[in-house]
N, C-alpha and C positions, 0 to 999 in steps of 0.2 A: 020333648024339651024346649020352650023356649030358653037359646042364652043373652043373655044381656053385652050391650058394649060397652069397653071400660072407661068411666067416667074420663071426659078430655079438660083436659084444658090450656085456656089463651097465656100465645107468648108470643109477644112481642121480638124479632130477626131482622135490625140491622144489616142489608148487606149494598156491598156497591154496585155502583148497579155493574158494565161492566159483566162481574160473575151473577143479576139478577139475565142479562143477556141471553147467557152458553146459559141458565135455566131456561131459559125460553126455547132458546134452542132445542132442548131438554126435548121441551113439552110437545112443539112444533111438532116432530117426527113424531107421535104418540107410540111412545114408550108408556107414557104419564103421562095423566089424564089435567094430570094443577099441577102446578110451583107444590104444594101444599107435599102430591104424594108421594112426589120426590124427592124433598125432601125431609121426610117420610117414612118413608124406603134406606137416601143417606145416612140418615143417622139411626137406622134401624140397622144397618149391615156395619156404621162401622164399629155400635157398642154388645154387635155378635163379633165382631172380629175382637175386640176388646174383650169379653170372657171367655172366647178359642185363650187366646195367650196367654190370659193368664192359671185359666186346666195348659196348657204345652209348661207354664213354669213348675205349676205345682206338681205337674208331672218330672219335671227335670229333677228341684231336689229330692223331690223317691227317690227319685231312682239310686241316688250321689246321697244318700242318708242311709239308703238297703245296704252299697258296698259299702257303706264306710263301717258299719256293722258286720258287715265279712269276713273283714281285716280283723277284728279283732275279736 
């Protein structure tokens, strides 16, 4: 089965020069093939982290709620 790639949108991003130099250094090391790949990785990683954080907060709230229910 052939899978389609997800739709993509262009985004303009203004970065400080010193940050661009750091991005280029990471690309030169060879871990990433381009700035775009590095930035996409960082954005996805951050969003995944936020999702994990939200999940753990919900689990904590559920744990507190279930403890309160047991006391009643």
